[in-house]
N, C-alpha and C positions, 0 to 999 in steps of 0.2 A: 162272402165269396163273389167273385165276378162272373159266375156261371149261372145260366138259367136252369130251371128245374129239368127241362128237357135235355139240355147239354149234360147235366150231371147224370141223369138216367142213362143217356147214351154211353157216356164214359164208363159208368158202372157196369153196363152190359158188356162192353168190350173187354173189361178187366176180369169180371167174374164169370161171364157167359150166360147170365140170367138177368132179367129185369129185377129191380129192387123188390117189387111186389112178389114175384115168383120166388126169389131168394128167401124172403121172410116166410113164405108158405112152406118152402122146403125145410127150413130150420124148425118151424113149428111141427111139421110132420115127423121129422127125424127124432125130435125130442119125445113126442108122443110114442113113437114106435120103440124107442130105447126104454122108456118107462114100461111099456107093455112087455117087452122081451125080458125085463127083470122080474116079471110076474108080481109086481107090487100092487097094481090096481087093474080092475076089469076094464076092457076096451071101451065099453059104453060110458063108464065114468070118465075115462081119459078124453073121449071125444068132447065132452062138455067142459072138462077141466082146461083143455087147450083151446077153448073159445071157438069151436066149430059150432055154427048155428044149429045144425042138425046132421043126421047121418048122411044125407045126400051130399052135403058139402065135403064131408070127410071122404066119402066114396069117390067123389070127383078128384080130390087131391091124391087119393090112393092110386087111382088109375093113372093119373098123370105121372107120378113119381115111380110107381112100381110096374107099370105097363101091364097090369092085370087087375082083375077085381079082387076085393078082399076075400070073397068066397073061394076063389081059385087059390089065392095065396095061403090062406089058413088051412087048406087041405094038405099043403106041402111043408116040409122042413126046409127052412131057408136060412143059410148062413150069411147071405148078403146083407141083411139088415144089421147084423152084429158087426160086420166089417165096416159098413158105412157109418154106423153110429159111433164107433170108436174115433173116427176122424173128426167129428164135430162135437165139441163139448162146451 
């Protein structure tokens, strides 16, 4: 390709609306949450299965994508994640 890495990242962000790194974090997060919603595996096992270094990294992504802490989220019934998860497979 005749594009620099920076140019490619800029074009990606214009088209997708997220940087490539943030997009990959979102996909990983949504896959984890979809698996959790299907009640197949415990959330703690999923955190490590989806290559989060530790709980604090997962919580950081959770707050970024859900705009609330996991503690607040899991107290509620949320249909949002089900609707969002169906879009990305």
